[in-house]
C-alpha positions, 0 to 999 in steps of 0.5 A, a space after each residue: 063145726 063152723 068152717 075156718 074163714 080164709 081171706 085170699 089177699 092180693 093188691 089189686 084183687 083182680 086175678 090171683 086172689 079172685 082165682 084162689 077164692 073161686 077154686 077154694 070154694 069150688 072144692 066145697 071144703 067142710 072146714 074152710 070158707 074162702 073170700 078174696 079182697 085187695 089192699 088197693 082193688 082195681 074194681 074189676 076182675 081180669 077177663 082172662 081170670 074169668 075165662 080160665 075159671 069158666 073154661 075149667 067149670 069153676 063157678 064165677 057168679 059170686 066173684 067181685 073185686 073188693 077192698 079188704 075194708 069190706 070185712 071191717 064193717 060190723 057184722 061182716 064176714 071176718 077172716 081168721 087166716 090170710 093168704 097173700 098171693 103176691 109179694 106186694 100184699 105180703 109186704 104191705 102193713 095190714 089194717 089194725 083189725 087184721 094184725 093178729 090174724 095168721 098170714 101165709 105167703 103164697 107169692 105167685 107170679 102175676 099172670 096179668 103181666 102179658 097184657 099185649 098177648 092173648 096166648 101168653 095171658 091165657 098161658 099165665 092164667 092156665 099156669 096159675 090155675 094149675 098151681 092153685 089147684 095143686 095146692 088146694 088138692 094137697 089141702 083137700 087130700 089131707 082133710 080127707 085122709 085117714 091120718 086126719 080122721 084119726 087125728 080128729 078122733 084122737 083129739 075130739 075129746 081133748 080141750 085143745 081141739 075144741 078150741 077154734 084157734 087150734 083148728 085155725 093153726 092146723 089149717 094155717 099149717 096146711 096152707 104152708 105145707 101146700 106150698 112146700 109140697 107143690 113147688 
């Protein structure tokens, strides 16, 4: 089965969405592949984001701040789920080619607001790392659970589980549940 493609979206694509992409891919999910983008990207990754990820041994080598328009190109990676990480991105109208994709809101505080304080910036990014890790742990634990294995076995012969859109719905619901179970 090909992994479901999840786009982690923020306005600036410099902190929250970048961190979510890195942590999500660090979990090596079989069922989900993560990328990030911004509606109005800054074009560079916040150094505190990189510092926090590196401190936690999360790979940062393939991360880049980019526009959601990167994924509108022919033969490009196409998202199947969009997770917005800031209230701005969650309320912005998506380009027409993203309109029919399920969207989940993970409105998280911007850790970049503490520009004048190294210690507050590090705390903000560390807190964000913990929140995202808890949410991804919830998803990972479910996907490795005996409950999910039983669900796969029970539904593997059913036509509905074979349809990609039904697997997308399942993963979308896990993203929603991850918020509710980790607040």
